[in-house]
C-alpha positions, -999 to +999 in steps of 0.1 A: -091+814-226-071+807-257-057+772-258-035+753-282-045+726-306-026+693-305-007+705-336+003+737-319+015+718-288+036+696-311+052+727-327+060+739-292+076+707-277+088+686-306+125+679-306+148+696-331+156+677-364+192+672-350+178+655-319+155+632-339+182+623-363+207+616-335+184+594-314+170+574-344+205+568-358+216+555-323+187+531-321+188+519-356+225+514-354+219+488-328+191+471-348+162+487-328+133+492-353+103+484-331+095+519-318+064+541-317+062+578-311+034+602-302+018+630-322+040+656-304+071+636-314+088+640-280+085+605-267+096+571-280+086+537-267+109+509-280+109+471-276+142+452-277+159+422-262+176+428-228+210+421-244+205+450-269+194+473-240+226+465-222+246+475-253+226+507-257+229+516-220+265+508-209+267+496-173+232+482-172+229+445-165+193+431-167+180+402-147+145+388-141+133+390-105+104+368-094+084+371-061+052+350-059+032+357-091+051+390-098+079+391-123+100+421-134+131+427-155+154+453-139+191+463-138+206+466-103+234+486-118+234+522-130+235+529-167+251+555-189+244+569-224+270+579-249+282+615-244+268+626-277+233+614-267+231+629-233+219+663-244+191+647-265+176+625-238+157+635-207+141+602-195+147+565-198+121+546-177+115+512-163+151+502-156+158+503-119+130+507-094+112+477-080+075+476-072+065+490-038+053+463-014+017+468-007+006+465+030-029+456+041-044+482+064-068+471+090-100+492+089-105+493+127-134+518+122-155+493+104-187+482+122-188+449+139-206+420+123-234+422+149-239+459+143-240+454+106-268+429+110-292+453+127-318+461+102-327+494+118-292+507+112-291+498+075-285+528+052-277+530+015-250+556+022-241+585+000-262+580-031-262+604-061-293+621-047-275+628-014-246+644-032-267+664-056-288+678-027-257+687-006-242+706-035-275+723-043-280+707-077-316+706-089-332+684-115-324+711-140-286+712-133-277+687-161-257+690-193-276+705-222-249+713-248-239+687-274-202+696-271-200+690-234-178+660-225-161+644-195-139+614-189-125+592-162-095+569-163-093+534-148-061+515-139-048+484-121-070+461-141-102+478-128-130+478-153-167+488-155-196+471-172-221+490-193-250+469-178-240+479-143-241+516-152-276+512-167-289+494-136-273+520-113-289+548-132-323+530-131-320+527-093-306+561-084-311+585-114-348+590-113-346+625-100-325+640-128-320+637-165-291+613-172-275+590-197-273+553-190-243+543-211-207+554-215-204+569-250-168+558-257-142+534-242-106+541-251-083+511-245-088+475-235-116+465-212-112+433-192-138+406-193-138+397-156-160+411-128-165+448-127-141+466-103-154+486-073-133+517-079-139+518-117-176+513-113-178+540-086-159+565-107-180+560-138-214+559-121-208+590-099-192+612-126-223+604-147-245+613-118-229+646-108-220+656-144-254+643-155-265+640-191-230+648-203-212+626-229-188+604-209-157+586-220-136+560-201-099+555-207-090+520-198-053+515-190-042+479-185-007+470-174+015+485-148+044+509-144+066+493-118+036+476-103+017+509-101-007+529-123+007+536-158-001+573-157+025+581-184+009+555-208-025+572-203-011+607-209+007+596-241-026+582-253-041+617-248-012+632-266-021+611-297-057+623-298-067+656-313-103+653-300-107+644-263-131+654-235-124+687-218-126+673-182-108+642-169-114+629-134-090+603-118-093+587-084-059+569-084-025+579-070+008+567-057+031+577-029+053+604-044+085+590-030+078+556-046+084+571-081+117+582-097+123+620-101+128+615-139+094+598-141+077+625-121+092+652-143+081+635-175+045+630-162+044+666-151+055+676-186+026+657-201+002+674-176+015+708-187+009+698-224-027+688-215-032+722-197-019+741-227-047+723-247-073+735-222-079+702-206-090+701-169-074+672-151-088+664-116-071+640-092-082+627-058-061+639-029-060+604-014-082+583+010-066+599+041-051+632+029-013+636+032+002+604+044+031+600+068+065+582+066+095+578+089+128+591+076+163+582+088+168+595+123+134+584+135+115+616+125+083+616+105+074+637+075+044+641+052+041+617+023+022+634-005+003+615-032+012+618-069-002+630-093-023+649-067+009+668-058+016+679-094+013+717-100-004+710-133-035+693-121-064+703-098-065+681-066-099+675-050-104+664-014-132+643-001-163+653+018-174+632+048-211+632+057-219+624+093-256+618+085-262+614+048 
């Protein structure tokens, strides 16, 4: 198909000169100079004292809330914007919502300690060779074109180590041509232990999409205690050359995010699609979740961004006898 360049996307979505002038005049009139935009010019991220934010957003009243090791600054009160600004703004984020409380789920299906100790029952599980065989990939089904590229994104302070990737490929990649290193890391990599999910994502995309140039987008920090999907997408919006395929295994309960945030993230996914980027998201560990609503009834709880109409959502495959 015919897709748009980053410059063409910018021409399609950038604000009008009147909007840019109005918003910048409003910010600078209150002494806000520390702002950064994106290549498409349709998003601003600004840093300012809480007192300045209260003046910019009448009605807001910011406080610091602390629980255990977590600390957030939020306004419990609604905010407004001047009437002349309303038509020029569609999203102001990070003001109200508190982090969702995480609950530990007991994995009752896990084998008992005595069963795990039986040597006869030991199995490596679903290795790359198992997956490649089940999906009818032969040793020749690997990348051969220099311009092939793929990427995965990691969040929640999950990181991978290049040495682990090399060792994994040495152990499990002997049956197919492969690469043993990630070609490019975008963002900040932590120096602690490698994370299970980040390692799994990197090692298996490089095993199934074998011998293809692979990038990793590392996204530290949180959006209201959850994955900063918008920050990752804005990073893509600032890059004219990015991999064509992006695979992400993370997600949040859709009802834990504000509608304004969902709409803004969906807008960024639409921009990525216009550029010809394929974005794949995991459907979730257990498919559609469930939640109780007022009145005692239950309803489905979809996962986002898997529920976005602008991404391709991929479900899991369970092998009874790998």
